[in-house]
N, C-alpha and C positions, 0 to 999 in steps of 0.2 A: 506493497499500497505504498503510493508516493507521499508523503507528507511536502505542507509548502512551505518553507524556514522565513523569516524576516530575515537572517543572516546572510552574510557574503557566504557564500561554503566553497571553501581552498583544501583538497585533496591530494594529499604528499601516497604519492606510490613510490614503491621502493624497497630496500630489501634491512639488513642489520645495522645498517651507520644512521638509519630515521629508526628503526622501530626502538632505540636507545637496550641495545644489544647488554644482556649480563646488569642489566638496572633494573630499579621499577623504572615505568613508564614518564611519570611524574618530572625523570630528570634529564630528559632530555631534551632535543633542539625542536623536536617539533611540539611539546606538551609547552614551552617558554616561549614558540609565537605564539603559539594561540591566548596566552597568559597576556601575551606581548599586544596580540592584537583587541582583546576583552570580545564584549559582546553583540560586534558591530558585525562577527567574521564566527564562524562555524570553521574549527581545523578537525578535517577528518583524515586518520594518519593508518590508512591502510596499508600500511608497509611491514613485509614480514621478514624476519631474519632468516638465511638463504634463498629469499627471491630474487630465480633468471629473467627476463627478458621475456623466455618464452612461459612460464609462468604468469608473468604480467600480462601479456596478449589475451589468457584464458578467462583471467580475473576482469578484464575492464569494461566489458557492458558491463556488466553486475552491479559494479561501482558506479559508475558512471549513469546509471539507470537507477540505483539506490539513492546517489548524496546528489546529483544533478549540477555539481558544481559548477561552477561560473571559473575559478582557475583549478589549473591540475599540476603538480608538482615532479616531474618525472625524474624521482634518481636512482637509475636500474645500470645495471650492469659490470656491476664489479663479481659478482658471485660466474657471470658468464667469462671474466675477461682472467677471474683466476682455475678454470679449466681451461683456458685456452681454445675455447670456444672460439668459432671462425668470426675476424670481425663484419666481414659480409651481413650471418646470420644474424648478429648483434643487429648490425643497422637495419636488417630487414623485420626483426622484432621490435623494436623502438619505434619503426614506420609505423609499424601499426598500432600499436601502442597512443601515439601521434596522432593518426588520423581518424581513427574511434574517437579522442578525446572531441581534437576540434567537429567533427561528424555533429558531437553533441551540444555543440555552440560552447563551449569549456574555454577561455587560454589557457594556450601554453607553453610549459618552460620545460627543460632539459637541463639534467646540471652534469657540467664537463666529469665526467669520474679518470684517472688516475690508475694507472697498474706499477707495479712494483718494478724494477729493471731486471731482477733475476729473470724475468721470463722474456729477457733479449730483447736490443734494440726495433729490431725490424716488425712483433711483434707489436710492442710495445706501441709502435710510432700508427703502424694501423689500426688498433684499435681508440688509440684515445683521438686519432684522427675524424673518425665516427660521430662525432658528437659534433663539432663546427658545421660539417658536412649536412648534415639534418637540419641542426637550428639555420642554417642558407637555403637549403633546400624547402623545408618548410614554417619559414620567413615566423622562426619562434626566438625569444630570449633563452638563450644560451645564460647557463648561471654559474659560474666559478667552481671550482670545489671544494667544499668548506673544507676540506681537513689540507690543502696544502699547505700556510705556515703553520701546523701544528703537528706530523709525524716528527720531528728530531727535538721537538722541548719536554722539559719533564717536567713526567706526570701527565700529560697530555695522553698518552696511548695506555693502553693494555695490554699485560706480558709481551698476548699475541703478535700484536704489533702491527695487527687491522683496526680494530675499533677500540674508537674514542675511551677516551673516561668520562667520567660525570662530569670532570674539573673541565673537559674541553667545550660540550657540549653547549654553554654561552655560548665561547667562542664562535665555533661554530654556526651558530644566529648571527653571532657578529659578520662574520665573513658574508652571509646570503645578505643579510639585509638592507645595505645601500642599490644592488638589483632587483630584489623580491618587495619594497617600498612602494615604485612607483606602479608596482602590477597592480597594489591594495587600495589605489588613492576610486576615490565615487566617481564617477563623471560630472 
């Protein structure tokens, strides 16, 4: 049953980086965004730890129908990259998520995802190029990777070297905010 909401809805479709991995969800950057936006916006964090671009393509129709978002933040691809999935397949999957989101009438943004150098320079280059190509092709905002400045800072990453700590979450939101804020302005 569709519910009409007074607030504008922001839908976050991501993986463990947005799912507040190994911490209470209230400590995550998505919850901090919801607190910052207050009652004028409803932030739906549909992120799932371990999510892949293929998994998101299968969930998008229901997410869009259930939440009818005005803005969709796509923060996916890290798990695909860590599994060395073909950048072509990642691009196709992300394109499907973007197309479904745009077809729903939502504004769409895509976050640049970075890969560790141990995957090899050729793969990393091909993987990371997917994001600006899609942003240009679909004329959507490309958000900066919110961990770029945090990887080497003490206390910002968990022992696994992949997931941010609770202390990193406010910094992740601050990294996103300059690009995100203009998208949230009322007409």
